[in-house]
LOLODREN-478317 format. One line per field, with one value per residue: residue number from 1; residue in one letter; x, y, z of N, C-alpha, C, O in turn. Coordinates in nm, 2 decimals. Each point is the difference from the previous one (the first is absolute). Layout:
// LOLODREN-478317
seq	[NUM | ...]
type	[A | ...]
n.X	[X | ...]
n.Y	[Y | ...]
n.Z	[Z | ...]
ca.X	[X | ...]
ca.Y	[Y | ...]
ca.Z	[Z | ...]
c.X	[X | ...]
c.Y	[Y | ...]
c.Z	[Z | ...]
o.X	[X | ...]
o.Y	[Y | ...]
o.Z	[Z | ...]
This chain:
// LOLODREN-478317
seq	[1 | 2 | 3 | 4 | 5 | 6 | 7 | 8 | 9 | 10 | 11 | 12 | 13 | 14 | 15 | 16 | 17 | 18 | 19 | 20 | 21 | 22 | 23 | 24 | 25 | 26 | 27 | 28 | 29 | 30 | 31 | 32 | 33 | 34 | 35 | 36 | 37 | 38 | 39 | 40 | 41 | 42 | 43 | 44 | 45 | 46 | 47 | 48 | 49 | 50 | 51 | 52 | 53 | 54 | 55 | 56 | 57 | 58 | 59 | 60 | 61 | 62 | 63 | 64 | 65 | 66 | 67 | 68 | 69 | 70 | 71 | 72 | 73 | 74 | 75 | 76 | 77 | 78 | 79 | 80 | 81 | 82 | 83 | 84 | 85 | 86 | 87 | 88 | 89 | 90 | 91 | 92 | 93 | 94 | 95 | 96 | 97 | 98 | 99 | 100 | 101 | 102 | 103 | 104 | 105 | 106 | 107 | 108 | 109 | 110 | 111 | 112 | 113 | 114 | 115 | 116 | 117 | 118 | 119 | 120 | 121 | 122 | 123 | 124 | 125 | 126 | 127 | 128 | 129 | 130 | 131 | 132 | 133 | 134 | 135 | 136 | 137 | 138 | 139 | 140 | 141 | 142 | 143 | 144]
type	[M | M | A | A | S | D | R | F | A | L | V | V | R | G | V | G | G | H | G | A | L | P | H | T | T | R | D | P | V | V | A | A | S | A | V | V | L | A | L | Q | A | L | V | S | R | E | T | S | P | V | D | S | A | V | V | T | V | A | R | F | N | T | G | P | G | A | P | N | V | I | P | D | E | V | E | L | I | G | T | V | R | A | L | T | A | S | T | F | Q | R | L | H | V | R | L | E | Q | V | A | A | G | V | A | A | A | Y | G | C | S | V | D | K | V | T | W | S | A | V | M | S | L | G | R | S | P | N | T | S | G | A | P | V | V | N | A | P | M | Y | A | S | C | S | P | L]
n.X	[0.09 | -0.14 | 0.21 | -0.20 | 0.04 | -0.09 | 0.00 | 0.19 | -0.15 | 0.19 | -0.13 | 0.22 | -0.21 | 0.22 | 0.08 | 0.03 | 0.21 | 0.04 | 0.19 | 0.05 | -0.09 | 0.12 | 0.07 | 0.15 | 0.08 | -0.03 | 0.10 | 0.13 | 0.18 | 0.02 | -0.11 | 0.11 | 0.14 | -0.03 | 0.05 | 0.19 | 0.01 | -0.08 | 0.16 | 0.18 | -0.05 | 0.09 | 0.25 | 0.14 | -0.05 | 0.09 | 0.14 | -0.20 | 0.03 | -0.18 | -0.01 | -0.10 | 0.16 | 0.02 | 0.12 | 0.01 | 0.08 | -0.05 | -0.14 | 0.21 | -0.18 | 0.21 | 0.06 | -0.03 | 0.20 | -0.04 | 0.20 | 0.09 | -0.03 | -0.12 | 0.03 | 0.01 | 0.21 | -0.17 | 0.17 | -0.22 | 0.19 | -0.18 | 0.03 | -0.13 | 0.06 | -0.10 | -0.04 | -0.03 | -0.18 | -0.11 | 0.09 | -0.02 | -0.16 | 0.03 | 0.08 | -0.19 | -0.16 | 0.03 | 0.00 | -0.11 | -0.16 | 0.12 | 0.08 | -0.17 | -0.07 | 0.06 | 0.00 | -0.22 | 0.04 | 0.05 | -0.21 | 0.06 | 0.16 | -0.22 | 0.19 | -0.12 | -0.15 | 0.24 | -0.18 | 0.18 | -0.11 | -0.05 | -0.13 | -0.05 | 0.09 | 0.02 | 0.24 | 0.07 | 0.07 | 0.11 | -0.12 | -0.23 | 0.05 | -0.15 | -0.20 | -0.19 | -0.11 | -0.17 | -0.09 | 0.10 | -0.14 | -0.21 | -0.06 | 0.00 | -0.20 | -0.09 | 0.17 | -0.11]
n.Y	[-0.11 | 0.06 | 0.08 | 0.05 | 0.10 | 0.10 | 0.17 | 0.12 | 0.16 | 0.03 | 0.16 | -0.03 | 0.04 | 0.08 | -0.03 | 0.02 | -0.11 | 0.21 | -0.08 | 0.22 | 0.00 | -0.19 | 0.05 | 0.04 | -0.17 | -0.07 | -0.06 | 0.10 | 0.10 | 0.20 | 0.21 | 0.12 | 0.13 | 0.21 | 0.14 | 0.10 | 0.16 | 0.23 | 0.06 | 0.07 | 0.21 | 0.12 | 0.04 | 0.13 | 0.10 | 0.00 | -0.10 | -0.04 | -0.05 | 0.04 | 0.20 | 0.01 | 0.04 | 0.11 | 0.06 | 0.06 | 0.03 | 0.04 | 0.16 | 0.01 | 0.08 | 0.04 | -0.17 | 0.14 | -0.02 | 0.20 | -0.03 | 0.21 | -0.13 | 0.08 | -0.22 | 0.09 | -0.11 | -0.09 | -0.10 | 0.01 | -0.18 | -0.03 | -0.15 | -0.02 | -0.10 | -0.05 | -0.09 | 0.16 | -0.04 | -0.17 | -0.23 | -0.15 | -0.11 | -0.22 | -0.16 | -0.03 | -0.14 | -0.22 | -0.06 | -0.02 | -0.11 | -0.16 | -0.10 | -0.01 | -0.23 | -0.19 | -0.07 | -0.12 | -0.20 | -0.09 | -0.02 | -0.23 | 0.03 | -0.06 | -0.03 | 0.09 | -0.13 | 0.04 | 0.00 | -0.11 | -0.04 | -0.13 | 0.00 | 0.16 | 0.06 | 0.22 | 0.07 | -0.16 | 0.07 | 0.03 | -0.20 | 0.04 | 0.02 | -0.12 | -0.04 | 0.13 | 0.04 | -0.16 | 0.16 | 0.22 | 0.04 | 0.07 | 0.18 | 0.11 | 0.00 | 0.17 | 0.20 | 0.12]
n.Z	[0.00 | -0.16 | 0.09 | 0.08 | -0.18 | 0.17 | -0.20 | 0.13 | -0.09 | 0.12 | -0.03 | 0.06 | -0.04 | -0.03 | 0.18 | -0.19 | -0.03 | 0.08 | -0.08 | -0.06 | -0.21 | 0.06 | 0.22 | -0.14 | 0.13 | -0.21 | 0.20 | -0.17 | 0.07 | 0.10 | -0.08 | -0.15 | 0.14 | 0.09 | -0.16 | -0.03 | 0.14 | -0.06 | -0.16 | 0.14 | 0.12 | -0.17 | 0.05 | 0.06 | -0.17 | -0.20 | 0.10 | -0.09 | 0.23 | 0.05 | 0.08 | -0.20 | 0.13 | -0.22 | 0.19 | -0.21 | 0.20 | -0.25 | -0.04 | 0.06 | -0.09 | 0.06 | -0.11 | -0.19 | 0.07 | 0.06 | 0.09 | -0.09 | -0.19 | 0.17 | -0.07 | -0.21 | -0.09 | -0.02 | -0.12 | 0.02 | 0.01 | -0.11 | 0.17 | -0.20 | 0.19 | -0.21 | 0.20 | 0.16 | -0.13 | 0.05 | -0.01 | -0.17 | -0.08 | 0.09 | -0.03 | -0.12 | 0.04 | -0.04 | -0.20 | -0.17 | -0.01 | -0.07 | -0.24 | -0.14 | 0.02 | -0.10 | -0.24 | -0.03 | 0.01 | -0.17 | -0.04 | 0.00 | -0.20 | -0.04 | -0.13 | -0.15 | 0.09 | -0.10 | -0.15 | 0.02 | -0.22 | 0.19 | 0.15 | -0.09 | -0.21 | -0.08 | 0.09 | -0.14 | 0.18 | -0.19 | 0.00 | 0.03 | 0.19 | 0.10 | -0.07 | -0.01 | 0.20 | 0.03 | -0.09 | 0.08 | 0.14 | -0.02 | -0.07 | 0.17 | 0.10 | -0.11 | -0.02 | 0.19]
ca.X	[-0.10 | 0.08 | -0.07 | 0.00 | 0.08 | 0.00 | 0.14 | -0.08 | 0.09 | -0.07 | 0.07 | -0.01 | 0.04 | 0.00 | 0.07 | 0.16 | 0.07 | 0.13 | -0.01 | 0.01 | -0.16 | -0.09 | -0.13 | -0.06 | -0.03 | -0.08 | 0.08 | -0.07 | 0.12 | -0.07 | -0.11 | 0.03 | 0.07 | -0.15 | -0.09 | 0.05 | -0.01 | -0.15 | -0.04 | 0.04 | -0.12 | -0.09 | -0.01 | 0.01 | -0.13 | -0.15 | -0.01 | -0.01 | 0.11 | -0.04 | -0.02 | 0.15 | 0.04 | 0.16 | 0.01 | 0.13 | 0.03 | 0.13 | 0.04 | -0.03 | 0.08 | 0.00 | 0.05 | 0.14 | 0.01 | 0.09 | -0.04 | -0.08 | -0.12 | -0.13 | -0.05 | -0.16 | -0.11 | 0.06 | -0.06 | 0.02 | -0.07 | 0.02 | -0.11 | -0.10 | -0.05 | -0.08 | -0.04 | -0.15 | -0.01 | -0.03 | 0.13 | 0.08 | -0.09 | -0.02 | 0.12 | 0.02 | -0.05 | 0.05 | 0.16 | -0.05 | -0.04 | 0.09 | 0.11 | -0.10 | -0.04 | 0.14 | 0.05 | -0.03 | 0.02 | 0.13 | -0.04 | 0.02 | -0.11 | 0.06 | -0.06 | -0.08 | 0.07 | -0.01 | 0.01 | 0.03 | -0.03 | 0.11 | -0.06 | -0.14 | -0.07 | -0.14 | -0.05 | -0.03 | 0.08 | 0.00 | 0.11 | 0.00 | 0.11 | 0.12 | 0.06 | 0.07 | 0.08 | 0.09 | 0.04 | 0.12 | 0.04 | -0.05 | 0.07 | 0.12 | -0.04 | -0.06 | 0.09 | 0.02]
ca.Y	[0.08 | 0.12 | 0.08 | 0.13 | 0.10 | 0.14 | 0.08 | 0.07 | 0.08 | 0.11 | 0.09 | 0.06 | 0.16 | 0.06 | 0.15 | -0.04 | 0.11 | -0.02 | -0.13 | 0.05 | 0.05 | -0.09 | 0.03 | 0.11 | -0.11 | -0.14 | -0.13 | -0.13 | -0.09 | -0.09 | -0.05 | -0.08 | -0.14 | -0.06 | -0.05 | -0.16 | -0.08 | -0.02 | -0.06 | -0.15 | -0.08 | -0.04 | -0.15 | -0.07 | 0.04 | 0.03 | -0.10 | -0.12 | -0.08 | -0.09 | 0.07 | 0.03 | 0.14 | 0.03 | 0.12 | 0.03 | 0.14 | -0.05 | 0.07 | 0.14 | 0.10 | 0.12 | 0.10 | 0.06 | 0.12 | 0.00 | -0.09 | 0.09 | 0.06 | -0.07 | 0.00 | 0.00 | -0.12 | -0.13 | -0.11 | -0.15 | -0.08 | -0.14 | -0.09 | -0.05 | -0.16 | -0.10 | -0.12 | 0.03 | 0.11 | 0.07 | 0.08 | 0.07 | 0.13 | 0.07 | 0.03 | 0.14 | 0.10 | 0.04 | 0.06 | 0.16 | 0.06 | -0.04 | 0.12 | 0.13 | 0.01 | 0.03 | 0.14 | 0.12 | -0.03 | 0.06 | 0.11 | -0.02 | -0.08 | -0.08 | 0.04 | -0.11 | -0.14 | -0.04 | -0.14 | -0.06 | -0.12 | -0.07 | -0.11 | 0.01 | -0.11 | 0.05 | 0.06 | -0.09 | -0.10 | -0.17 | -0.08 | 0.05 | 0.09 | -0.12 | -0.08 | 0.08 | 0.03 | -0.11 | -0.05 | -0.02 | -0.10 | -0.12 | -0.03 | 0.00 | -0.10 | -0.12 | -0.13 | -0.06]
ca.Z	[0.01 | -0.02 | 0.07 | -0.09 | 0.04 | -0.03 | 0.07 | 0.05 | 0.07 | 0.07 | 0.05 | 0.12 | -0.01 | 0.12 | 0.02 | -0.01 | 0.06 | 0.04 | 0.06 | 0.09 | 0.02 | -0.04 | 0.03 | -0.08 | -0.13 | -0.02 | -0.08 | -0.05 | 0.01 | 0.14 | -0.01 | -0.06 | 0.06 | 0.06 | -0.12 | -0.03 | 0.13 | 0.01 | -0.07 | 0.04 | 0.07 | -0.08 | 0.00 | 0.16 | 0.12 | -0.08 | -0.09 | 0.05 | -0.02 | -0.14 | -0.11 | -0.04 | -0.05 | 0.04 | -0.02 | 0.01 | -0.05 | -0.04 | -0.02 | 0.12 | -0.09 | 0.01 | -0.11 | 0.05 | 0.10 | 0.12 | 0.12 | 0.10 | -0.01 | 0.01 | -0.12 | 0.01 | -0.04 | -0.02 | -0.12 | -0.01 | -0.12 | 0.02 | -0.04 | 0.09 | -0.07 | 0.05 | -0.09 | -0.03 | -0.06 | 0.12 | 0.09 | -0.09 | 0.04 | 0.17 | 0.04 | -0.08 | 0.09 | 0.15 | -0.04 | -0.01 | 0.11 | 0.10 | -0.01 | 0.02 | 0.13 | 0.08 | -0.02 | 0.07 | 0.16 | 0.00 | -0.02 | -0.13 | -0.05 | -0.09 | -0.14 | -0.07 | 0.00 | -0.14 | -0.01 | -0.12 | 0.02 | -0.03 | -0.05 | 0.05 | -0.04 | 0.00 | 0.12 | 0.08 | 0.02 | -0.07 | -0.09 | -0.15 | -0.06 | 0.03 | -0.12 | -0.07 | 0.08 | 0.02 | -0.16 | -0.05 | 0.10 | -0.09 | -0.12 | 0.04 | 0.07 | -0.09 | -0.03 | 0.13]
c.X	[0.10 | -0.06 | 0.00 | 0.09 | 0.02 | 0.11 | -0.11 | 0.13 | -0.09 | 0.10 | -0.07 | 0.03 | -0.01 | 0.07 | 0.15 | 0.05 | 0.15 | -0.02 | 0.06 | -0.12 | -0.10 | -0.14 | -0.04 | -0.07 | -0.11 | 0.06 | -0.08 | 0.06 | -0.09 | -0.10 | 0.00 | 0.03 | -0.11 | -0.09 | 0.06 | 0.01 | -0.15 | -0.06 | 0.01 | -0.11 | -0.12 | -0.01 | -0.01 | -0.12 | -0.11 | 0.01 | 0.00 | 0.12 | -0.04 | 0.01 | 0.16 | 0.03 | 0.09 | -0.03 | 0.14 | 0.07 | 0.15 | 0.08 | -0.05 | 0.12 | -0.03 | 0.07 | 0.15 | -0.01 | 0.11 | -0.05 | -0.05 | -0.10 | -0.10 | -0.08 | -0.15 | -0.10 | 0.08 | -0.10 | 0.01 | -0.06 | 0.00 | -0.12 | -0.10 | -0.05 | -0.09 | -0.07 | -0.15 | -0.04 | -0.07 | 0.13 | 0.06 | -0.08 | -0.01 | 0.16 | 0.05 | -0.05 | 0.06 | 0.16 | -0.05 | -0.03 | 0.09 | 0.09 | -0.06 | 0.00 | 0.15 | 0.05 | -0.06 | 0.02 | 0.14 | -0.01 | 0.04 | -0.16 | 0.05 | -0.07 | -0.07 | 0.09 | -0.03 | 0.03 | 0.03 | 0.00 | 0.15 | -0.04 | -0.15 | -0.08 | -0.13 | -0.07 | -0.07 | 0.09 | -0.04 | 0.11 | 0.01 | 0.15 | 0.16 | 0.07 | 0.10 | 0.13 | 0.13 | 0.04 | 0.12 | 0.05 | -0.06 | 0.11 | 0.16 | 0.02 | -0.04 | 0.09 | 0.05 | -0.10]
c.Y	[0.17 | 0.12 | 0.13 | 0.09 | 0.13 | 0.05 | 0.10 | 0.12 | 0.14 | 0.10 | 0.06 | 0.14 | 0.07 | 0.14 | 0.00 | 0.14 | -0.07 | -0.11 | 0.05 | 0.06 | -0.08 | 0.06 | 0.10 | -0.10 | -0.05 | -0.08 | -0.10 | -0.13 | -0.11 | -0.06 | -0.12 | -0.15 | -0.05 | -0.06 | -0.15 | -0.08 | -0.06 | -0.10 | -0.17 | -0.05 | -0.04 | -0.18 | -0.05 | 0.04 | 0.00 | -0.10 | -0.15 | -0.11 | -0.11 | 0.05 | 0.05 | 0.16 | 0.06 | 0.17 | 0.03 | 0.16 | -0.03 | 0.13 | 0.14 | 0.11 | 0.14 | 0.11 | 0.01 | 0.08 | 0.00 | -0.10 | 0.07 | 0.05 | -0.06 | 0.03 | 0.05 | -0.10 | -0.16 | -0.07 | -0.14 | -0.07 | -0.12 | -0.10 | -0.06 | -0.14 | -0.07 | -0.10 | -0.03 | 0.12 | 0.11 | 0.08 | 0.10 | 0.15 | 0.09 | 0.05 | 0.14 | 0.08 | 0.03 | 0.05 | 0.13 | 0.03 | -0.01 | 0.12 | 0.13 | 0.05 | 0.03 | 0.11 | 0.13 | 0.01 | 0.10 | 0.15 | 0.03 | -0.04 | -0.09 | 0.04 | -0.13 | -0.11 | -0.05 | -0.14 | -0.07 | -0.13 | -0.07 | -0.16 | -0.01 | -0.13 | 0.03 | 0.02 | -0.13 | -0.11 | -0.14 | -0.03 | 0.03 | 0.04 | -0.08 | -0.05 | 0.15 | 0.03 | -0.09 | -0.08 | -0.04 | -0.09 | -0.16 | 0.00 | -0.04 | -0.18 | -0.13 | -0.12 | -0.11 | -0.13]
c.Z	[0.01 | 0.07 | -0.08 | 0.08 | -0.07 | 0.07 | 0.04 | 0.03 | 0.06 | 0.07 | 0.15 | 0.03 | 0.13 | -0.02 | 0.03 | 0.09 | 0.09 | 0.11 | 0.18 | 0.07 | 0.02 | 0.02 | -0.09 | -0.16 | 0.04 | -0.06 | -0.07 | -0.01 | 0.13 | -0.04 | -0.11 | 0.06 | 0.07 | -0.09 | -0.02 | 0.09 | 0.03 | -0.11 | 0.00 | 0.05 | -0.10 | -0.03 | 0.09 | 0.09 | -0.05 | -0.13 | 0.06 | -0.02 | -0.12 | -0.11 | -0.01 | -0.06 | 0.05 | -0.05 | 0.01 | -0.03 | -0.02 | -0.01 | 0.07 | -0.07 | 0.07 | -0.09 | 0.05 | 0.08 | 0.10 | 0.08 | 0.12 | -0.03 | -0.04 | -0.12 | 0.02 | -0.04 | 0.01 | -0.05 | 0.09 | -0.10 | 0.05 | -0.06 | 0.09 | -0.07 | 0.11 | -0.09 | -0.02 | -0.02 | 0.14 | 0.10 | -0.11 | 0.02 | 0.11 | -0.02 | -0.08 | 0.06 | 0.15 | 0.01 | -0.01 | 0.14 | 0.13 | -0.03 | 0.05 | 0.16 | 0.08 | -0.02 | 0.06 | 0.14 | -0.01 | -0.06 | -0.17 | -0.10 | -0.11 | -0.11 | -0.03 | -0.01 | -0.12 | 0.00 | -0.13 | 0.04 | -0.05 | -0.04 | 0.08 | -0.05 | -0.02 | 0.11 | 0.08 | 0.02 | -0.02 | -0.06 | -0.15 | -0.08 | 0.04 | -0.14 | -0.07 | 0.09 | -0.01 | -0.14 | 0.00 | 0.10 | -0.05 | -0.13 | 0.05 | 0.06 | -0.11 | -0.04 | 0.06 | 0.00]
o.X	[0.09 | -0.13 | 0.09 | 0.01 | 0.06 | 0.05 | -0.12 | 0.11 | -0.11 | 0.11 | -0.11 | 0.12 | -0.11 | -0.02 | 0.04 | -0.07 | 0.03 | -0.10 | -0.01 | 0.00 | -0.11 | -0.09 | -0.11 | -0.05 | -0.03 | -0.01 | -0.08 | -0.06 | -0.03 | -0.01 | -0.05 | -0.05 | -0.04 | -0.07 | -0.08 | 0.00 | -0.02 | -0.10 | -0.07 | -0.04 | -0.09 | -0.10 | -0.07 | -0.01 | -0.10 | -0.07 | 0.10 | 0.04 | 0.09 | 0.01 | 0.09 | -0.08 | 0.04 | -0.06 | 0.05 | -0.02 | 0.08 | 0.12 | -0.11 | 0.12 | -0.12 | 0.00 | 0.07 | -0.11 | 0.07 | -0.12 | -0.06 | -0.05 | 0.01 | -0.05 | -0.06 | -0.12 | 0.12 | -0.11 | 0.11 | -0.11 | 0.09 | -0.06 | 0.02 | -0.04 | 0.01 | -0.01 | -0.05 | 0.07 | 0.04 | 0.00 | 0.03 | 0.05 | -0.01 | 0.00 | 0.10 | 0.04 | 0.00 | 0.05 | 0.04 | 0.07 | -0.03 | 0.01 | 0.06 | 0.03 | 0.02 | 0.03 | 0.07 | -0.01 | 0.02 | 0.10 | -0.01 | -0.11 | 0.12 | -0.12 | 0.03 | 0.12 | -0.12 | 0.09 | -0.08 | 0.05 | 0.07 | 0.05 | -0.02 | -0.07 | -0.08 | -0.12 | -0.06 | 0.00 | -0.06 | 0.10 | 0.10 | 0.02 | 0.11 | 0.12 | 0.12 | 0.11 | 0.12 | 0.06 | 0.03 | 0.10 | 0.08 | 0.07 | 0.06 | 0.10 | 0.03 | -0.03 | 0.06 | 0.00]
o.Y	[0.02 | 0.02 | 0.03 | -0.01 | 0.01 | -0.04 | -0.01 | -0.03 | 0.03 | -0.04 | 0.03 | 0.03 | 0.00 | 0.06 | -0.02 | 0.09 | -0.12 | 0.00 | -0.08 | 0.02 | 0.05 | 0.00 | 0.03 | 0.05 | 0.01 | -0.01 | -0.08 | -0.10 | -0.11 | -0.12 | -0.10 | -0.11 | -0.12 | -0.10 | -0.10 | -0.12 | -0.12 | -0.07 | -0.08 | -0.11 | -0.07 | -0.07 | -0.10 | -0.04 | 0.00 | 0.02 | -0.04 | -0.02 | -0.06 | -0.07 | 0.01 | 0.04 | -0.02 | 0.03 | -0.01 | 0.05 | -0.03 | -0.02 | 0.04 | 0.00 | 0.04 | 0.12 | -0.05 | 0.05 | -0.10 | -0.03 | -0.06 | 0.09 | -0.07 | 0.11 | -0.02 | 0.01 | 0.00 | 0.01 | -0.05 | 0.04 | -0.04 | 0.04 | -0.02 | 0.00 | 0.00 | 0.01 | -0.08 | 0.08 | 0.11 | 0.12 | 0.12 | 0.10 | 0.12 | 0.12 | 0.06 | 0.11 | 0.11 | 0.05 | 0.07 | 0.08 | 0.08 | 0.09 | 0.06 | 0.11 | 0.10 | 0.09 | 0.10 | 0.11 | 0.08 | 0.07 | 0.11 | -0.03 | -0.01 | 0.03 | -0.10 | 0.02 | -0.05 | -0.06 | 0.02 | -0.04 | 0.03 | -0.06 | -0.09 | -0.08 | -0.09 | -0.02 | 0.03 | -0.09 | -0.07 | 0.08 | -0.01 | 0.01 | 0.04 | 0.00 | -0.02 | 0.00 | 0.03 | -0.11 | -0.11 | -0.06 | -0.09 | -0.10 | -0.08 | -0.06 | -0.12 | -0.12 | -0.09 | -0.07]
o.Z	[0.07 | -0.02 | -0.07 | 0.12 | -0.11 | 0.11 | -0.04 | 0.05 | -0.04 | 0.04 | 0.03 | 0.03 | 0.07 | -0.10 | 0.11 | 0.04 | -0.01 | 0.08 | 0.09 | 0.12 | -0.02 | -0.08 | 0.04 | -0.10 | 0.12 | -0.13 | 0.05 | -0.04 | -0.01 | 0.01 | 0.03 | -0.04 | -0.01 | 0.04 | 0.01 | -0.02 | 0.03 | 0.03 | -0.06 | -0.02 | 0.04 | -0.03 | 0.02 | 0.12 | 0.07 | -0.10 | 0.06 | -0.12 | -0.06 | -0.09 | 0.08 | -0.09 | 0.12 | -0.10 | 0.11 | -0.11 | 0.09 | 0.02 | 0.00 | 0.03 | 0.00 | 0.02 | 0.09 | 0.01 | 0.01 | 0.00 | 0.09 | 0.07 | -0.11 | -0.02 | 0.10 | 0.02 | 0.01 | 0.03 | 0.02 | -0.06 | 0.07 | -0.11 | 0.13 | -0.12 | 0.13 | -0.12 | -0.08 | 0.06 | 0.01 | 0.03 | 0.04 | 0.04 | 0.00 | 0.01 | 0.02 | 0.01 | 0.06 | 0.10 | 0.09 | 0.06 | 0.09 | 0.08 | 0.09 | 0.04 | 0.07 | 0.08 | 0.04 | 0.06 | 0.09 | -0.01 | -0.06 | 0.04 | -0.03 | 0.01 | 0.06 | -0.05 | -0.02 | 0.07 | -0.08 | 0.10 | -0.10 | -0.09 | 0.07 | 0.07 | 0.03 | 0.02 | 0.10 | -0.09 | 0.08 | -0.03 | -0.07 | -0.12 | -0.04 | -0.02 | -0.02 | -0.06 | -0.01 | 0.00 | -0.03 | -0.03 | 0.00 | -0.01 | -0.08 | -0.03 | 0.02 | 0.00 | -0.04 | 0.10]
């Protein structure tokens, strides 16, 4: 069975400033860090242990800048994977809710989350795409 997979990107926006004056900022690095940690609970605390899902934040970008400057924004990029359509859809909704809520708790905001299908298979997880995805593997194994 293959899991559906979508890529997400979001930007946590705050108010940057000098590292010596953090009290004058709304630090998006701290807010985005909290978002990453909170997203882990979508699987560990909101998904049944007999279901299967993964939320991965694989990129945390603050952009180029001096090490003593708090940026105005942080970009988070990752993937959501699930075996059932209901879990897949729930993770999409909850990811957006959790990211916005956590960022707001730090005085920051989240730009609209953008999604791009990686292997959504018609937005309904199933195995109908398996032959296409696995064709190269099957071809290399056929002589065996």
